[in-house]
N, C-alpha and C positions, 0 to 999 in steps of 0.2 A: 078363851079357847084353851082346851086341854092340850098338853104336850104329847099325849098319846092318842092316836086315831086308829080305827080299824078299817082295813081294806079287804074286800071280798074278791078273790081271784080264783082262776081255774088253773090247775096243773097243766103245763104244756105237754106232758107225757100221757097222763091217764084222763085228763079232763075233769077230774073231781074238784069240787070247791075246797078252797083253803082260806082261812081268815088270817090276815097278817096284822100284827100290831106295829104301827109306824111311829117312830119318835120324830115329831114335827119340829123339834129344835135343831135338827140337822137338815138343811134345805136340799142337799143332793147326796144320795146314798146308792151304793151298789154292793150287794152281798149275795151269798148263796145260802139257801135254806131248803131243807129236804121237804118233799111233799108229805103231808100227814097220812096219806093213803098208800101210795106206791113207794115212798121213801127215796125217790130219785131226786137229784139236785136241781132245784129251780134257781135261775139267776134272777134276782129281784133288783130292778132299778127304780128309784124313787126320786122325783124332782118336784119341788114346790115352786110355783111361779110367784111373781110380785104380789098378786092378789091373795096368796095363801092357798090356792087350789093345788091339790096333790094329784100328780099323775104317776101311775104305777105301771111298769112294763114287766112282764114275766116271760122268760124264755128258757130254752134248754141250754145246757153247758156247750153243746155242739154249736149253737147259734151265736155264741159269744164272738166268733171270728168275723163279725161284720153285719149280721142280721140284727134288726131292731126288735125282733120277736113280736109277740102279740100284746097289744095295748088293751088292758082289761078293766080299767076303772073309769 
């Protein structure tokens, strides 16, 4: 298994597709990355379960205060 995987997500602001490169050597991550189209900040949460399945959630900065956002992968 490669340490880098690609996830296809949609921007929670403009809905345009974005490809994220995920470092699978870190099982739980949260970071902010700008949308490649509208340049607004997307909050990316990545979790890898015991079987190695990757789950990616993308939400707006405003949703950080409690909402889980949209699950997209």
